[in-house]
All heavy atoms as atom14 arrays in JSON, in Angstrom:
{
  "sequence": "MAYKISDDCISCGTCAPECPVEAISEGADHYEIDAEKCISCGSCAAVCPMSAISEEN",
  "atom14_mask": [
    [1, 1, 1, 1, 1, 1, 1, 1, 0, 0, 0, 0, 0, 0],
    [1, 1, 1, 1, 1, 0, 0, 0, 0, 0, 0, 0, 0, 0],
    [1, 1, 1, 1, 1, 1, 1, 1, 1, 1, 1, 1, 0, 0],
    [1, 1, 1, 1, 1, 1, 1, 1, 1, 0, 0, 0, 0, 0],
    [1, 1, 1, 1, 1, 1, 1, 1, 0, 0, 0, 0, 0, 0],
    [1, 1, 1, 1, 1, 1, 0, 0, 0, 0, 0, 0, 0, 0],
    [1, 1, 1, 1, 1, 1, 1, 1, 0, 0, 0, 0, 0, 0],
    [1, 1, 1, 1, 1, 1, 1, 1, 0, 0, 0, 0, 0, 0],
    [1, 1, 1, 1, 1, 1, 0, 0, 0, 0, 0, 0, 0, 0],
    [1, 1, 1, 1, 1, 1, 1, 1, 0, 0, 0, 0, 0, 0],
    [1, 1, 1, 1, 1, 1, 0, 0, 0, 0, 0, 0, 0, 0],
    [1, 1, 1, 1, 1, 1, 0, 0, 0, 0, 0, 0, 0, 0],
    [1, 1, 1, 1, 0, 0, 0, 0, 0, 0, 0, 0, 0, 0],
    [1, 1, 1, 1, 1, 1, 1, 0, 0, 0, 0, 0, 0, 0],
    [1, 1, 1, 1, 1, 1, 0, 0, 0, 0, 0, 0, 0, 0],
    [1, 1, 1, 1, 1, 0, 0, 0, 0, 0, 0, 0, 0, 0],
    [1, 1, 1, 1, 1, 1, 1, 0, 0, 0, 0, 0, 0, 0],
    [1, 1, 1, 1, 1, 1, 1, 1, 1, 0, 0, 0, 0, 0],
    [1, 1, 1, 1, 1, 1, 0, 0, 0, 0, 0, 0, 0, 0],
    [1, 1, 1, 1, 1, 1, 1, 0, 0, 0, 0, 0, 0, 0],
    [1, 1, 1, 1, 1, 1, 1, 0, 0, 0, 0, 0, 0, 0],
    [1, 1, 1, 1, 1, 1, 1, 1, 1, 0, 0, 0, 0, 0],
    [1, 1, 1, 1, 1, 0, 0, 0, 0, 0, 0, 0, 0, 0],
    [1, 1, 1, 1, 1, 1, 1, 1, 0, 0, 0, 0, 0, 0],
    [1, 1, 1, 1, 1, 1, 0, 0, 0, 0, 0, 0, 0, 0],
    [1, 1, 1, 1, 1, 1, 1, 1, 1, 0, 0, 0, 0, 0],
    [1, 1, 1, 1, 0, 0, 0, 0, 0, 0, 0, 0, 0, 0],
    [1, 1, 1, 1, 1, 0, 0, 0, 0, 0, 0, 0, 0, 0],
    [1, 1, 1, 1, 1, 1, 1, 1, 0, 0, 0, 0, 0, 0],
    [1, 1, 1, 1, 1, 1, 1, 1, 1, 1, 0, 0, 0, 0],
    [1, 1, 1, 1, 1, 1, 1, 1, 1, 1, 1, 1, 0, 0],
    [1, 1, 1, 1, 1, 1, 1, 1, 1, 0, 0, 0, 0, 0],
    [1, 1, 1, 1, 1, 1, 1, 1, 0, 0, 0, 0, 0, 0],
    [1, 1, 1, 1, 1, 1, 1, 1, 0, 0, 0, 0, 0, 0],
    [1, 1, 1, 1, 1, 0, 0, 0, 0, 0, 0, 0, 0, 0],
    [1, 1, 1, 1, 1, 1, 1, 1, 1, 0, 0, 0, 0, 0],
    [1, 1, 1, 1, 1, 1, 1, 1, 1, 0, 0, 0, 0, 0],
    [1, 1, 1, 1, 1, 1, 0, 0, 0, 0, 0, 0, 0, 0],
    [1, 1, 1, 1, 1, 1, 1, 1, 0, 0, 0, 0, 0, 0],
    [1, 1, 1, 1, 1, 1, 0, 0, 0, 0, 0, 0, 0, 0],
    [1, 1, 1, 1, 1, 1, 0, 0, 0, 0, 0, 0, 0, 0],
    [1, 1, 1, 1, 0, 0, 0, 0, 0, 0, 0, 0, 0, 0],
    [1, 1, 1, 1, 1, 1, 0, 0, 0, 0, 0, 0, 0, 0],
    [1, 1, 1, 1, 1, 1, 0, 0, 0, 0, 0, 0, 0, 0],
    [1, 1, 1, 1, 1, 0, 0, 0, 0, 0, 0, 0, 0, 0],
    [1, 1, 1, 1, 1, 0, 0, 0, 0, 0, 0, 0, 0, 0],
    [1, 1, 1, 1, 1, 1, 1, 0, 0, 0, 0, 0, 0, 0],
    [1, 1, 1, 1, 1, 1, 0, 0, 0, 0, 0, 0, 0, 0],
    [1, 1, 1, 1, 1, 1, 1, 0, 0, 0, 0, 0, 0, 0],
    [1, 1, 1, 1, 1, 1, 1, 1, 0, 0, 0, 0, 0, 0],
    [1, 1, 1, 1, 1, 1, 0, 0, 0, 0, 0, 0, 0, 0],
    [1, 1, 1, 1, 1, 0, 0, 0, 0, 0, 0, 0, 0, 0],
    [1, 1, 1, 1, 1, 1, 1, 1, 0, 0, 0, 0, 0, 0],
    [1, 1, 1, 1, 1, 1, 0, 0, 0, 0, 0, 0, 0, 0],
    [1, 1, 1, 1, 1, 1, 1, 1, 1, 0, 0, 0, 0, 0],
    [1, 1, 1, 1, 1, 1, 1, 1, 1, 0, 0, 0, 0, 0],
    [1, 1, 1, 1, 1, 1, 1, 1, 0, 0, 0, 0, 0, 0]
  ],
  "atom14_positions": [
    [[2.57, 26.12, -25.7], [3.3, 25.34, -26.68], [2.9, 23.86, -26.55], [2.86, 23.33, -25.45], [4.79, 25.52, -26.45], [5.62, 25.04, -27.59], [7.3, 25.71, -27.52], [7.03, 27.2, -28.44], [0.0, 0.0, 0.0], [0.0, 0.0, 0.0], [0.0, 0.0, 0.0], [0.0, 0.0, 0.0], [0.0, 0.0, 0.0], [0.0, 0.0, 0.0]],
    [[2.61, 23.23, -27.64], [2.15, 21.84, -27.64], [3.28, 20.87, -27.32], [4.45, 21.18, -27.49], [1.57, 21.49, -29.01], [0.0, 0.0, 0.0], [0.0, 0.0, 0.0], [0.0, 0.0, 0.0], [0.0, 0.0, 0.0], [0.0, 0.0, 0.0], [0.0, 0.0, 0.0], [0.0, 0.0, 0.0], [0.0, 0.0, 0.0], [0.0, 0.0, 0.0]],
    [[2.89, 19.7, -26.86], [3.85, 18.63, -26.59], [4.02, 17.79, -27.85], [3.15, 17.78, -28.72], [3.36, 17.76, -25.43], [3.71, 18.33, -24.09], [3.08, 19.47, -23.6], [4.69, 17.75, -23.3], [3.42, 20.0, -22.37], [5.04, 18.28, -22.07], [4.4, 19.4, -21.6], [4.74, 19.93, -20.39], [0.0, 0.0, 0.0], [0.0, 0.0, 0.0]],
    [[5.13, 17.09, -27.92], [5.45, 16.26, -29.08], [6.0, 14.93, -28.58], [6.68, 14.87, -27.57], [6.5, 16.97, -29.95], [6.84, 16.22, -31.21], [7.83, 16.98, -32.05], [8.14, 16.2, -33.31], [9.11, 16.88, -34.15], [0.0, 0.0, 0.0], [0.0, 0.0, 0.0], [0.0, 0.0, 0.0], [0.0, 0.0, 0.0], [0.0, 0.0, 0.0]],
    [[5.71, 13.86, -29.32], [6.22, 12.53, -28.98], [7.37, 12.19, -29.92], [7.21, 12.23, -31.14], [5.11, 11.47, -29.07], [3.96, 11.83, -28.12], [5.67, 10.08, -28.75], [2.77, 10.9, -28.19], [0.0, 0.0, 0.0], [0.0, 0.0, 0.0], [0.0, 0.0, 0.0], [0.0, 0.0, 0.0], [0.0, 0.0, 0.0], [0.0, 0.0, 0.0]],
    [[8.52, 11.84, -29.36], [9.7, 11.55, -30.17], [9.71, 10.1, -30.66], [8.85, 9.29, -30.28], [10.97, 11.8, -29.35], [11.15, 10.78, -28.39], [0.0, 0.0, 0.0], [0.0, 0.0, 0.0], [0.0, 0.0, 0.0], [0.0, 0.0, 0.0], [0.0, 0.0, 0.0], [0.0, 0.0, 0.0], [0.0, 0.0, 0.0], [0.0, 0.0, 0.0]],
    [[10.71, 9.78, -31.44], [10.87, 8.41, -31.96], [11.23, 7.42, -30.86], [11.28, 6.22, -31.13], [11.93, 8.38, -33.06], [11.48, 9.09, -34.33], [10.25, 9.23, -34.53], [12.34, 9.51, -35.12], [0.0, 0.0, 0.0], [0.0, 0.0, 0.0], [0.0, 0.0, 0.0], [0.0, 0.0, 0.0], [0.0, 0.0, 0.0], [0.0, 0.0, 0.0]],
    [[11.49, 7.89, -29.65], [11.77, 6.99, -28.52], [10.51, 6.27, -28.05], [10.59, 5.34, -27.26], [12.38, 7.77, -27.35], [13.76, 8.31, -27.67], [14.44, 7.74, -28.55], [14.17, 9.3, -27.04], [0.0, 0.0, 0.0], [0.0, 0.0, 0.0], [0.0, 0.0, 0.0], [0.0, 0.0, 0.0], [0.0, 0.0, 0.0], [0.0, 0.0, 0.0]],
    [[9.36, 6.71, -28.52], [8.07, 6.12, -28.15], [8.04, 4.63, -28.53], [8.41, 4.26, -29.64], [6.95, 6.87, -28.86], [5.3, 6.16, -28.63], [0.0, 0.0, 0.0], [0.0, 0.0, 0.0], [0.0, 0.0, 0.0], [0.0, 0.0, 0.0], [0.0, 0.0, 0.0], [0.0, 0.0, 0.0], [0.0, 0.0, 0.0], [0.0, 0.0, 0.0]],
    [[7.58, 3.8, -27.6], [7.47, 2.36, -27.85], [6.02, 1.93, -28.07], [5.7, 0.75, -28.06], [8.11, 1.53, -26.71], [7.47, 1.86, -25.36], [9.62, 1.76, -26.67], [7.87, 0.93, -24.23], [0.0, 0.0, 0.0], [0.0, 0.0, 0.0], [0.0, 0.0, 0.0], [0.0, 0.0, 0.0], [0.0, 0.0, 0.0], [0.0, 0.0, 0.0]],
    [[5.13, 2.91, -28.26], [3.7, 2.66, -28.51], [3.03, 1.82, -27.43], [2.21, 0.96, -27.73], [3.51, 2.01, -29.89], [3.94, 2.89, -30.91], [0.0, 0.0, 0.0], [0.0, 0.0, 0.0], [0.0, 0.0, 0.0], [0.0, 0.0, 0.0], [0.0, 0.0, 0.0], [0.0, 0.0, 0.0], [0.0, 0.0, 0.0], [0.0, 0.0, 0.0]],
    [[3.37, 2.1, -26.18], [2.76, 1.34, -25.08], [1.34, 1.8, -24.78], [0.57, 1.06, -24.19], [3.63, 1.44, -23.82], [3.69, 3.08, -23.06], [0.0, 0.0, 0.0], [0.0, 0.0, 0.0], [0.0, 0.0, 0.0], [0.0, 0.0, 0.0], [0.0, 0.0, 0.0], [0.0, 0.0, 0.0], [0.0, 0.0, 0.0], [0.0, 0.0, 0.0]],
    [[1.0, 3.03, -25.18], [-0.36, 3.53, -24.99], [-0.64, 4.13, -23.63], [-1.78, 4.51, -23.35], [0.0, 0.0, 0.0], [0.0, 0.0, 0.0], [0.0, 0.0, 0.0], [0.0, 0.0, 0.0], [0.0, 0.0, 0.0], [0.0, 0.0, 0.0], [0.0, 0.0, 0.0], [0.0, 0.0, 0.0], [0.0, 0.0, 0.0], [0.0, 0.0, 0.0]],
    [[0.35, 4.25, -22.79], [0.16, 4.79, -21.45], [-0.31, 6.24, -21.48], [-1.1, 6.66, -20.64], [1.47, 4.69, -20.63], [1.86, 3.32, -20.59], [1.29, 5.2, -19.21], [0.0, 0.0, 0.0], [0.0, 0.0, 0.0], [0.0, 0.0, 0.0], [0.0, 0.0, 0.0], [0.0, 0.0, 0.0], [0.0, 0.0, 0.0], [0.0, 0.0, 0.0]],
    [[0.15, 7.0, -22.44], [-0.13, 8.43, -22.5], [-1.56, 8.77, -22.92], [-2.17, 9.71, -22.39], [0.84, 9.12, -23.44], [0.82, 8.46, -25.13], [0.0, 0.0, 0.0], [0.0, 0.0, 0.0], [0.0, 0.0, 0.0], [0.0, 0.0, 0.0], [0.0, 0.0, 0.0], [0.0, 0.0, 0.0], [0.0, 0.0, 0.0], [0.0, 0.0, 0.0]],
    [[-2.1, 8.06, -23.87], [-3.39, 8.4, -24.47], [-4.54, 8.57, -23.46], [-5.25, 9.57, -23.51], [-3.76, 7.41, -25.56], [0.0, 0.0, 0.0], [0.0, 0.0, 0.0], [0.0, 0.0, 0.0], [0.0, 0.0, 0.0], [0.0, 0.0, 0.0], [0.0, 0.0, 0.0], [0.0, 0.0, 0.0], [0.0, 0.0, 0.0], [0.0, 0.0, 0.0]],
    [[-4.72, 7.65, -22.52], [-5.83, 7.82, -21.58], [-5.64, 8.99, -20.61], [-6.6, 9.46, -20.01], [-5.88, 6.5, -20.81], [-4.87, 5.61, -21.38], [-4.07, 6.37, -22.37], [0.0, 0.0, 0.0], [0.0, 0.0, 0.0], [0.0, 0.0, 0.0], [0.0, 0.0, 0.0], [0.0, 0.0, 0.0], [0.0, 0.0, 0.0], [0.0, 0.0, 0.0]],
    [[-4.42, 9.48, -20.48], [-4.14, 10.59, -19.57], [-4.5, 11.94, -20.17], [-4.63, 12.93, -19.45], [-2.66, 10.59, -19.19], [-2.21, 9.37, -18.43], [-2.98, 9.17, -17.13], [-3.18, 10.17, -16.39], [-3.39, 8.03, -16.85], [0.0, 0.0, 0.0], [0.0, 0.0, 0.0], [0.0, 0.0, 0.0], [0.0, 0.0, 0.0], [0.0, 0.0, 0.0]],
    [[-4.67, 12.03, -21.47], [-4.92, 13.3, -22.14], [-6.38, 13.73, -21.94], [-7.3, 13.05, -22.39], [-4.62, 13.2, -23.63], [-4.84, 14.77, -24.5], [0.0, 0.0, 0.0], [0.0, 0.0, 0.0], [0.0, 0.0, 0.0], [0.0, 0.0, 0.0], [0.0, 0.0, 0.0], [0.0, 0.0, 0.0], [0.0, 0.0, 0.0], [0.0, 0.0, 0.0]],
    [[-6.59, 14.89, -21.28], [-7.97, 15.34, -21.01], [-8.71, 15.84, -22.25], [-9.93, 15.97, -22.21], [-7.77, 16.46, -20.0], [-6.41, 16.99, -20.27], [-5.59, 15.79, -20.71], [0.0, 0.0, 0.0], [0.0, 0.0, 0.0], [0.0, 0.0, 0.0], [0.0, 0.0, 0.0], [0.0, 0.0, 0.0], [0.0, 0.0, 0.0], [0.0, 0.0, 0.0]],
    [[-7.99, 16.12, -23.33], [-8.64, 16.63, -24.54], [-8.55, 15.66, -25.72], [-8.85, 16.01, -26.85], [-8.06, 18.02, -24.94], [-8.41, 19.06, -23.9], [-6.57, 17.95, -25.18], [0.0, 0.0, 0.0], [0.0, 0.0, 0.0], [0.0, 0.0, 0.0], [0.0, 0.0, 0.0], [0.0, 0.0, 0.0], [0.0, 0.0, 0.0], [0.0, 0.0, 0.0]],
    [[-8.12, 14.43, -25.44], [-8.03, 13.37, -26.44], [-7.22, 13.79, -27.66], [-7.61, 13.55, -28.81], [-9.42, 12.89, -26.84], [-10.19, 12.31, -25.66], [-11.59, 11.81, -26.03], [-12.0, 11.94, -27.2], [-12.25, 11.29, -25.13], [0.0, 0.0, 0.0], [0.0, 0.0, 0.0], [0.0, 0.0, 0.0], [0.0, 0.0, 0.0], [0.0, 0.0, 0.0]],
    [[-6.04, 14.4, -27.4], [-5.18, 14.86, -28.49], [-4.18, 13.81, -28.94], [-3.47, 14.02, -29.92], [-4.42, 16.12, -28.04], [0.0, 0.0, 0.0], [0.0, 0.0, 0.0], [0.0, 0.0, 0.0], [0.0, 0.0, 0.0], [0.0, 0.0, 0.0], [0.0, 0.0, 0.0], [0.0, 0.0, 0.0], [0.0, 0.0, 0.0], [0.0, 0.0, 0.0]],
    [[-4.14, 12.68, -28.26], [-3.14, 11.65, -28.57], [-3.8, 10.47, -29.29], [-4.83, 9.95, -28.86], [-2.44, 11.15, -27.29], [-1.79, 12.34, -26.57], [-1.42, 10.07, -27.62], [-1.21, 11.99, -25.22], [0.0, 0.0, 0.0], [0.0, 0.0, 0.0], [0.0, 0.0, 0.0], [0.0, 0.0, 0.0], [0.0, 0.0, 0.0], [0.0, 0.0, 0.0]],
    [[-3.18, 10.06, -30.41], [-3.69, 8.92, -31.16], [-2.52, 8.08, -31.64], [-1.38, 8.54, -31.7], [-4.53, 9.39, -32.35], [-3.74, 10.17, -33.22], [0.0, 0.0, 0.0], [0.0, 0.0, 0.0], [0.0, 0.0, 0.0], [0.0, 0.0, 0.0], [0.0, 0.0, 0.0], [0.0, 0.0, 0.0], [0.0, 0.0, 0.0], [0.0, 0.0, 0.0]],
    [[-2.83, 6.85, -32.0], [-1.79, 5.95, -32.49], [-1.46, 6.29, -33.93], [-2.34, 6.31, -34.79], [-2.26, 4.5, -32.37], [-1.15, 3.51, -32.56], [-1.55, 2.09, -32.19], [-2.69, 1.87, -31.77], [-0.71, 1.19, -32.33], [0.0, 0.0, 0.0], [0.0, 0.0, 0.0], [0.0, 0.0, 0.0], [0.0, 0.0, 0.0], [0.0, 0.0, 0.0]],
    [[-0.19, 6.58, -34.2], [0.26, 6.9, -35.55], [0.84, 5.68, -36.22], [0.78, 4.57, -35.7], [0.0, 0.0, 0.0], [0.0, 0.0, 0.0], [0.0, 0.0, 0.0], [0.0, 0.0, 0.0], [0.0, 0.0, 0.0], [0.0, 0.0, 0.0], [0.0, 0.0, 0.0], [0.0, 0.0, 0.0], [0.0, 0.0, 0.0], [0.0, 0.0, 0.0]],
    [[1.44, 5.88, -37.38], [2.02, 4.78, -38.14], [3.21, 4.14, -37.42], [3.31, 2.92, -37.36], [2.46, 5.28, -39.52], [0.0, 0.0, 0.0], [0.0, 0.0, 0.0], [0.0, 0.0, 0.0], [0.0, 0.0, 0.0], [0.0, 0.0, 0.0], [0.0, 0.0, 0.0], [0.0, 0.0, 0.0], [0.0, 0.0, 0.0], [0.0, 0.0, 0.0]],
    [[4.1, 4.96, -36.88], [5.3, 4.43, -36.22], [5.23, 4.5, -34.7], [5.85, 3.69, -34.02], [6.54, 5.2, -36.69], [6.78, 5.03, -38.18], [6.54, 3.92, -38.69], [7.19, 6.01, -38.82], [0.0, 0.0, 0.0], [0.0, 0.0, 0.0], [0.0, 0.0, 0.0], [0.0, 0.0, 0.0], [0.0, 0.0, 0.0], [0.0, 0.0, 0.0]],
    [[4.53, 5.49, -34.18], [4.38, 5.66, -32.73], [3.2, 6.59, -32.47], [2.6, 7.11, -33.4], [5.67, 6.2, -32.1], [6.17, 7.49, -32.68], [5.56, 8.71, -32.47], [7.22, 7.74, -33.48], [6.23, 9.65, -33.11], [7.24, 9.09, -33.75], [0.0, 0.0, 0.0], [0.0, 0.0, 0.0], [0.0, 0.0, 0.0], [0.0, 0.0, 0.0]],
    [[2.86, 6.78, -31.2], [1.76, 7.67, -30.87], [2.09, 9.09, -31.27], [3.26, 9.48, -31.33], [1.43, 7.59, -29.38], [0.53, 6.42, -29.04], [1.01, 5.12, -29.03], [-0.83, 6.62, -28.79], [0.18, 4.05, -28.75], [-1.66, 5.56, -28.51], [-1.16, 4.28, -28.49], [-1.99, 3.23, -28.22], [0.0, 0.0, 0.0], [0.0, 0.0, 0.0]],
    [[1.05, 9.89, -31.57], [1.23, 11.27, -32.01], [0.28, 12.18, -31.24], [-0.79, 11.75, -30.81], [0.94, 11.36, -33.5], [1.88, 10.53, -34.35], [1.5, 10.51, -35.83], [0.41, 11.01, -36.18], [2.29, 9.99, -36.62], [0.0, 0.0, 0.0], [0.0, 0.0, 0.0], [0.0, 0.0, 0.0], [0.0, 0.0, 0.0], [0.0, 0.0, 0.0]],
    [[0.69, 13.43, -31.09], [-0.13, 14.43, -30.42], [-0.58, 15.46, -31.44], [0.22, 16.02, -32.18], [0.66, 15.13, -29.29], [1.07, 14.12, -28.23], [-0.17, 16.26, -28.68], [1.95, 14.67, -27.13], [0.0, 0.0, 0.0], [0.0, 0.0, 0.0], [0.0, 0.0, 0.0], [0.0, 0.0, 0.0], [0.0, 0.0, 0.0], [0.0, 0.0, 0.0]],
    [[-1.88, 15.72, -31.48], [-2.45, 16.74, -32.35], [-2.18, 18.1, -31.7], [-2.78, 18.44, -30.68], [-3.94, 16.5, -32.52], [-4.62, 17.48, -33.46], [-4.07, 18.59, -33.68], [-5.7, 17.15, -33.96], [0.0, 0.0, 0.0], [0.0, 0.0, 0.0], [0.0, 0.0, 0.0], [0.0, 0.0, 0.0], [0.0, 0.0, 0.0], [0.0, 0.0, 0.0]],
    [[-1.28, 18.88, -32.29], [-0.88, 20.16, -31.73], [-2.05, 21.15, -31.62], [-2.05, 22.02, -30.76], [0.24, 20.77, -32.56], [0.0, 0.0, 0.0], [0.0, 0.0, 0.0], [0.0, 0.0, 0.0], [0.0, 0.0, 0.0], [0.0, 0.0, 0.0], [0.0, 0.0, 0.0], [0.0, 0.0, 0.0], [0.0, 0.0, 0.0], [0.0, 0.0, 0.0]],
    [[-3.04, 20.99, -32.48], [-4.21, 21.88, -32.44], [-5.08, 21.62, -31.21], [-5.72, 22.53, -30.7], [-5.05, 21.71, -33.71], [-4.33, 22.1, -34.98], [-4.05, 23.6, -35.06], [-4.95, 24.38, -34.71], [-2.93, 23.97, -35.45], [0.0, 0.0, 0.0], [0.0, 0.0, 0.0], [0.0, 0.0, 0.0], [0.0, 0.0, 0.0], [0.0, 0.0, 0.0]],
    [[-5.11, 20.38, -30.75], [-5.92, 20.01, -29.59], [-5.16, 20.12, -28.27], [-5.76, 20.34, -27.23], [-6.42, 18.57, -29.73], [-7.45, 18.35, -30.8], [-7.89, 16.89, -30.77], [-8.91, 16.55, -31.82], [-9.28, 15.12, -31.76], [0.0, 0.0, 0.0], [0.0, 0.0, 0.0], [0.0, 0.0, 0.0], [0.0, 0.0, 0.0], [0.0, 0.0, 0.0]],
    [[-3.84, 19.95, -28.32], [-3.02, 19.91, -27.11], [-3.13, 21.2, -26.31], [-3.01, 22.3, -26.86], [-1.55, 19.66, -27.49], [-0.43, 19.57, -26.08], [0.0, 0.0, 0.0], [0.0, 0.0, 0.0], [0.0, 0.0, 0.0], [0.0, 0.0, 0.0], [0.0, 0.0, 0.0], [0.0, 0.0, 0.0], [0.0, 0.0, 0.0], [0.0, 0.0, 0.0]],
    [[-3.36, 21.07, -24.99], [-3.46, 22.24, -24.11], [-2.21, 22.39, -23.24], [-2.2, 23.17, -22.29], [-4.73, 22.19, -23.24], [-4.76, 20.92, -22.38], [-5.98, 22.29, -24.12], [-5.87, 20.89, -21.34], [0.0, 0.0, 0.0], [0.0, 0.0, 0.0], [0.0, 0.0, 0.0], [0.0, 0.0, 0.0], [0.0, 0.0, 0.0], [0.0, 0.0, 0.0]],
    [[-1.17, 21.64, -23.54], [0.13, 21.72, -22.85], [0.03, 21.5, -21.34], [0.71, 22.17, -20.57], [0.8, 23.07, -23.14], [1.01, 23.22, -24.52], [0.0, 0.0, 0.0], [0.0, 0.0, 0.0], [0.0, 0.0, 0.0], [0.0, 0.0, 0.0], [0.0, 0.0, 0.0], [0.0, 0.0, 0.0], [0.0, 0.0, 0.0], [0.0, 0.0, 0.0]],
    [[-0.79, 20.55, -20.94], [-0.95, 20.29, -19.51], [0.16, 19.41, -18.94], [0.42, 19.44, -17.74], [-2.31, 19.67, -19.23], [-2.53, 18.0, -19.89], [0.0, 0.0, 0.0], [0.0, 0.0, 0.0], [0.0, 0.0, 0.0], [0.0, 0.0, 0.0], [0.0, 0.0, 0.0], [0.0, 0.0, 0.0], [0.0, 0.0, 0.0], [0.0, 0.0, 0.0]],
    [[0.8, 18.61, -19.79], [1.9, 17.77, -19.36], [1.51, 16.43, -18.75], [2.37, 15.68, -18.32], [0.0, 0.0, 0.0], [0.0, 0.0, 0.0], [0.0, 0.0, 0.0], [0.0, 0.0, 0.0], [0.0, 0.0, 0.0], [0.0, 0.0, 0.0], [0.0, 0.0, 0.0], [0.0, 0.0, 0.0], [0.0, 0.0, 0.0], [0.0, 0.0, 0.0]],
    [[0.23, 16.12, -18.73], [-0.22, 14.85, -18.15], [0.4, 13.65, -18.86], [0.77, 12.67, -18.21], [-1.74, 14.74, -18.23], [-2.35, 15.71, -17.42], [0.0, 0.0, 0.0], [0.0, 0.0, 0.0], [0.0, 0.0, 0.0], [0.0, 0.0, 0.0], [0.0, 0.0, 0.0], [0.0, 0.0, 0.0], [0.0, 0.0, 0.0], [0.0, 0.0, 0.0]],
    [[0.52, 13.73, -20.16], [1.08, 12.62, -20.94], [2.57, 12.43, -20.63], [3.03, 11.31, -20.44], [0.87, 12.86, -22.43], [1.55, 14.43, -23.04], [0.0, 0.0, 0.0], [0.0, 0.0, 0.0], [0.0, 0.0, 0.0], [0.0, 0.0, 0.0], [0.0, 0.0, 0.0], [0.0, 0.0, 0.0], [0.0, 0.0, 0.0], [0.0, 0.0, 0.0]],
    [[3.3, 13.52, -20.57], [4.74, 13.45, -20.3], [5.03, 12.87, -18.93], [6.01, 12.14, -18.74], [5.36, 14.84, -20.43], [0.0, 0.0, 0.0], [0.0, 0.0, 0.0], [0.0, 0.0, 0.0], [0.0, 0.0, 0.0], [0.0, 0.0, 0.0], [0.0, 0.0, 0.0], [0.0, 0.0, 0.0], [0.0, 0.0, 0.0], [0.0, 0.0, 0.0]],
    [[4.16, 13.15, -17.98], [4.36, 12.67, -16.61], [4.28, 11.15, -16.49], [4.89, 10.57, -15.6], [3.34, 13.32, -15.69], [0.0, 0.0, 0.0], [0.0, 0.0, 0.0], [0.0, 0.0, 0.0], [0.0, 0.0, 0.0], [0.0, 0.0, 0.0], [0.0, 0.0, 0.0], [0.0, 0.0, 0.0], [0.0, 0.0, 0.0], [0.0, 0.0, 0.0]],
    [[3.55, 10.5, -17.39], [3.37, 9.05, -17.29], [4.18, 8.24, -18.3], [4.21, 7.02, -18.22], [1.88, 8.64, -17.4], [1.07, 9.25, -16.27], [1.3, 9.02, -18.76], [0.0, 0.0, 0.0], [0.0, 0.0, 0.0], [0.0, 0.0, 0.0], [0.0, 0.0, 0.0], [0.0, 0.0, 0.0], [0.0, 0.0, 0.0], [0.0, 0.0, 0.0]],
    [[4.85, 8.91, -19.24], [5.59, 8.19, -20.28], [6.81, 7.47, -19.69], [7.71, 8.1, -19.14], [6.05, 9.16, -21.36], [6.98, 8.34, -22.69], [0.0, 0.0, 0.0], [0.0, 0.0, 0.0], [0.0, 0.0, 0.0], [0.0, 0.0, 0.0], [0.0, 0.0, 0.0], [0.0, 0.0, 0.0], [0.0, 0.0, 0.0], [0.0, 0.0, 0.0]],
    [[6.85, 6.13, -19.81], [7.97, 5.37, -19.23], [9.28, 5.54, -19.99], [10.34, 5.23, -19.48], [7.49, 3.92, -19.3], [6.53, 3.89, -20.45], [5.86, 5.24, -20.42], [0.0, 0.0, 0.0], [0.0, 0.0, 0.0], [0.0, 0.0, 0.0], [0.0, 0.0, 0.0], [0.0, 0.0, 0.0], [0.0, 0.0, 0.0], [0.0, 0.0, 0.0]],
    [[9.21, 6.08, -21.21], [10.41, 6.26, -22.04], [10.88, 7.71, -22.09], [11.84, 8.03, -22.77], [10.12, 5.77, -23.47], [9.74, 4.31, -23.57], [10.96, 3.19, -22.86], [12.31, 3.43, -23.99], [0.0, 0.0, 0.0], [0.0, 0.0, 0.0], [0.0, 0.0, 0.0], [0.0, 0.0, 0.0], [0.0, 0.0, 0.0], [0.0, 0.0, 0.0]],
    [[10.17, 8.59, -21.41], [10.45, 10.03, -21.46], [10.51, 10.52, -22.9], [11.37, 11.32, -23.28], [11.77, 10.35, -20.74], [11.69, 10.0, -19.38], [0.0, 0.0, 0.0], [0.0, 0.0, 0.0], [0.0, 0.0, 0.0], [0.0, 0.0, 0.0], [0.0, 0.0, 0.0], [0.0, 0.0, 0.0], [0.0, 0.0, 0.0], [0.0, 0.0, 0.0]],
    [[9.59, 10.03, -23.69], [9.55, 10.35, -25.12], [8.69, 11.56, -25.45], [8.56, 11.94, -26.6], [9.06, 9.13, -25.91], [0.0, 0.0, 0.0], [0.0, 0.0, 0.0], [0.0, 0.0, 0.0], [0.0, 0.0, 0.0], [0.0, 0.0, 0.0], [0.0, 0.0, 0.0], [0.0, 0.0, 0.0], [0.0, 0.0, 0.0], [0.0, 0.0, 0.0]],
    [[8.08, 12.17, -24.42], [7.19, 13.29, -24.66], [7.78, 14.55, -24.03], [8.16, 14.57, -22.87], [5.79, 13.02, -24.07], [5.24, 11.69, -24.62], [4.86, 14.18, -24.37], [3.94, 11.26, -23.99], [0.0, 0.0, 0.0], [0.0, 0.0, 0.0], [0.0, 0.0, 0.0], [0.0, 0.0, 0.0], [0.0, 0.0, 0.0], [0.0, 0.0, 0.0]],
    [[7.86, 15.61, -24.86], [8.4, 16.87, -24.36], [7.72, 18.03, -25.07], [7.05, 17.84, -26.08], [9.9, 16.94, -24.58], [10.19, 16.84, -25.96], [0.0, 0.0, 0.0], [0.0, 0.0, 0.0], [0.0, 0.0, 0.0], [0.0, 0.0, 0.0], [0.0, 0.0, 0.0], [0.0, 0.0, 0.0], [0.0, 0.0, 0.0], [0.0, 0.0, 0.0]],
    [[7.9, 19.24, -24.53], [7.32, 20.41, -25.16], [8.03, 20.67, -26.49], [9.25, 20.56, -26.58], [7.45, 21.63, -24.26], [6.42, 21.64, -23.17], [6.4, 22.94, -22.4], [7.32, 23.13, -21.59], [5.49, 23.75, -22.62], [0.0, 0.0, 0.0], [0.0, 0.0, 0.0], [0.0, 0.0, 0.0], [0.0, 0.0, 0.0], [0.0, 0.0, 0.0]],
    [[7.23, 21.0, -27.48], [7.74, 21.27, -28.81], [8.48, 22.62, -28.82], [8.03, 23.56, -28.19], [6.58, 21.29, -29.8], [6.95, 21.12, -31.22], [5.72, 20.88, -32.07], [4.67, 21.47, -31.81], [5.83, 20.08, -33.01], [0.0, 0.0, 0.0], [0.0, 0.0, 0.0], [0.0, 0.0, 0.0], [0.0, 0.0, 0.0], [0.0, 0.0, 0.0]],
    [[9.59, 22.69, -29.52], [10.33, 23.96, -29.59], [9.92, 24.78, -30.77], [9.65, 24.42, -31.79], [11.85, 23.68, -29.66], [12.33, 23.05, -28.37], [11.77, 23.29, -27.32], [13.38, 22.27, -28.48], [0.0, 0.0, 0.0], [0.0, 0.0, 0.0], [0.0, 0.0, 0.0], [0.0, 0.0, 0.0], [0.0, 0.0, 0.0], [0.0, 0.0, 0.0]]
  ]
}
C-alpha cells in the first residue's frame, strides 16, 4: 500500500531525498507521493518532522 502526504505537510522537502524510487515531488500545496512509484518502504515517513506521511487506506 502506498504512502500519502497529508495537509499537515509544511513543504520542508526533508522527505524527497529519502525516497529510493523518486516518488515524491513538490505539489501545488504540499509535497505529493506518486502511488504508482511508491514501494511502501517508509523512508519518507521516518524523517517527516510533522508526521504528515502515512500509509494510504
